[in-house]
N, C-alpha and C positions, 0 to 999 in steps of 0.2 A: 348376909346369910347365903349359904350355898349348900344344897343337899347332895347326896351321892348320885353318880351317873347311872342312868338306865339306858340300855342299848336298843337299837332297832333289831328287827328279826327278819328272816327270810323263810317262808314256807317252801322248802325245796320241792316237796310233793304233797298233794292232797287238797289243793284249792278246789272248792265245790265238792270234791269227792267225800271229804269228811262229813259233809252234811248228810251224805248217804252211806255213812259208816265205812268208808274206804280207810286204808292206812294213811298216815301222814307223817312227814318229818320236818320239824321246824328247827332252825339253827339261829343262834344269836349272830348279829352282824355288827361288829364293833366300829364300823366306819362312821355310823351316825349315833348320836346319843342325846339325852336330854336330862335336865336336873331342875329341881325346884329352887327358886332364887328370889332374892329381894334386893333392889338397888336403891340408892339415894335418888338418882335421877333416871327414872325408867324411860325407855324408848317407847315409841308409838306401838311397836310390836309387843313390848312387855305389857303395856296398858290393855291392848287387845286381848292378850292371853289371860290377864287378870280378870277381864270381863267374862271369858269362857269359864274360868275357874269358879267365879261367883255362881254361875248357873249350875255348874256341876255340883257345888256344895249343896245347893237347894235340893238337887236330885238325890244326893247321898243321904240327906236328912230324911227324905221321904222313904228311901230304901231301908234305912235303919228303923224307922217307925213301923214299916210294914213287915220287915223280916229281921227282927233283932236277934233271932237265933242263928241267922246266917253270918252277919257281921255287924260290929259296932265300931264307931270312930270316936276319937277325942274331938268332938265337934266344936267345943269352946275354943280350943287352940287353933283348929283348922279355920274356923270363921275369923278369928282374930288375925291370923296370918294373912288371910285373903283380904280382909279389910285394910291391912297395913301394906298392901301392894304386892303380895307374893304372886309370882307367875311361873310358867314352865318355860325354861330357856332351852330350846331344842334345835338341833341341826337336822332332825329327821324330817324329810319332805312329806307334806301331807298329800294324801291321795295317790301315793306311789306304791302301795302294797308292802311297805316295810315296817308298818306298825307304829305310826306316830301316836295314836290314842292309847295304844297298849303300854308304851313307856310312861305316859302320864299316869295312867291307872296304877301301874306298878309303883311309881314314886309316891303317890298319895297313900296307897295301902301301906307301904313301907314306913312312912312317917307318922300316919295318924290312926291306923287300925289298932284296935285293942285285942289282946290275946292273939297276936298274929302268929302265923306259921312262918318259921324262918328257914333260910337256906341251910343253916347249920345243923338242924335236927335231922333225924333219920326220915327221909322223905318216902313214906310208904305210899302205896297206890291210893289209899283212902285220903291221905293228906293232899296229894296232888289233885285228886278229883275235887276235894273240898275247896282248894285254892282256885281251881279252874271255874268252879261254880260261882264263887264270890266274884271273881274277875269278869265272868260272863255277865252277871247282873250289873256290875259297875260300868262295864264298857258299853252296855246296851244304850246308855245315854248318848253315845256318839253316833252309832249307826244301826239303830234297830236291833236286830238279832245278832248277838255276838257269841262266839264259841268260848271266849275267855282264854284262848290259846296265846294270843299275842302278848297280853300282859303277863301270862304265866312264863313265857319264854324270856321276856324282858326282866321279870322279877328274879328268876332263878339263874339266868345267864348260862344255861346249859342246854345242849340239844335235847329235844323232846320227841319221843316216838309215840305216835297215836296209833294204837292197834284197833281201837273202835271207840265209840263215844264214851264208854265207861271203863276203858282200859288204856291208860296212858302211863308212860314210864320215862324216867331220865335215861339217856342212852349215850354211848360213846360213838363217835364217827371216825372213819379211817383217818389216820394222820395225813396232813397235807404234805405234798412233795413239791417244793418250790422250783425244782428244775424239771418237773414233769410237763409233758406236752398237753395233757388233758386239763380242761378247766370248766368251771361253772362261772358264768358272767351275767352281769345285768346290762340291759340295753335301755337307754333312756328314750321313751316315746315322745317326750317333750309336752305331753298332755297330762293334765291332772285328772285322775280317774275318781268317780264317785262310787263308793261301795254299795250304798243302798239300792240305786236303780239297777245295778248289775245283778245283785242278789235277787231282786224282784223278777227280772227277766228269767233267771234260772228257775225260780219257784213256779213261775207261770209255765215254763217248758216242762216241768215235772208232771203237769197234768196230762201230758201226752204219753200214751203207752209206748210208742216207738222210741221216744227220747229216754224213757225210763229203762227200756231194754238195752239201748246203746250204752247207758251209764253202767249198768250191771255187767254186761258181757264184754265191753271194751274199756271204757274209761276207768272204772274201778279196778278191773283186772290188770290193766297196764300200770296204773298208779301203784297198786300193791306190789307188783313185780319190781318196779323201779326202786321202791323203798328197800325191799329185800336185797336187790342187787347192790345198791349203794352201800348199805350197812355191811354187807358181806364182802365188799371190795371186789365184786365181780363186774369189772368195768365193760367187758365185752358185751355181756347180757344187758347191762345198764343202757348202753347206747342203742342196742337193738330195740329195747322196750321204750326208751325215750322217743325214738323215731316214730314208733307206733302211736304213742301218746300225742306227739306233736301233730300227727295226721288227724287223729280223732278230734282234737281241739279245733284245728282249722276247719274241719268239716261240720262240726256241731256247735261250736261256741263263737261263731263269727261276730255277733254283736259285741263280744268282750274283747275282740282284737281291733285296735284302731285300723281303719281302712287302708291307710298308707303302708301298713305293715303286712298286709295279706300276701303281697308279692315276695318280700324277702323271707317270709315264713315258708312259702312253697319252695323258694330257691334253696333253702337249707335242706329240706327234705330231698329235693332232686339231686343236689350236689354232694350230700353227706358231709359238707364242711362244718355244719353246726345244726342243732335242732332247737327250736324255740318252744317255750311253753308259757302259760300265764304265771304271773307273780302276784299272788293275792287275787282280788276279784276281777282285775283287768279293766278294760274301758279306758286305759291310759296308764300313766305311771310307768313302772319298770316292766320289762319283759325279761324272762329268764332264758338264758341260753346255755346249752351244753355242747361241748366240742371235744373231739379226740386230739385236735391239733389247733392250739390257740392261735398260732401265727397264720394258719390257713383261714381261720374264722375272721381274724382281724383284717386280712386282705380282702375277703369277700364282703365284709361289712365296713369297708374303709370310710364310708360317709357317716358312720355312726361312732359314738363314743362308748367303748365297752369298759365296764368296771369289773375287774376280776374278783370273785368272791371266794373261790376255792380252787386249788390246783392239785392235780394228782397225776 
């Protein structure tokens, strides 16, 4: 048995900001994917994944009992499949900010949800919000509070524009140009990031009036501008605002940036060769980079491996 593939995602803009109603832009990243599977001779990895699925099924059963108007599953089949060794075969790295639990949630919903909303129907705002709400409840099993965006992105496999908490829409992004010099890239920190502790630090910081003011007047402002610039194809303004955003993050989100990256983060701002920002909740995993000249960025970051996500 092998189910359909569900892809990883990248939140280009909006990490932490969307908790405070900033805009956000999430795009599928097809380099990594995962699928539900069953093998005759499961590996150690598969057995471990099956164990996670067993606990997840118990959680989904409780969710269904408590909120049957939200979502119901074919629990008999799901339980039977898990009992007979089903696991999630995934190349998506965990703790890297590219949505490993999101793809699993999408796969389970796709195969076992009853009366599911499908990609083929007319996806109204109400339907998108309903899906996001279902996914938010399902994914909360993995890391406390979830927005539901990662599974939504993985399930639909289309870019999603977040205008505010209650206003999301499918969107188109400017066409890639593979001979363009500009690029968005991923930088591997080599450290696994934990989502929950990072979000807790953020929530704790929110109690501070100064931090809240910085979010509203700088962080959310530049995030919103970046989303608008990117979707509008205004690359000159995009880099100007990404630089401002990169500075704000370095000054105010230090715990989310692994210490050994503080130096190259500043170096990008000073040299204008590239600008770095958080990918997901930070604390490790990937760091997102934006550059107007990919070759220049590669030369400046020659000790690191860059994965190009998007070229323009």
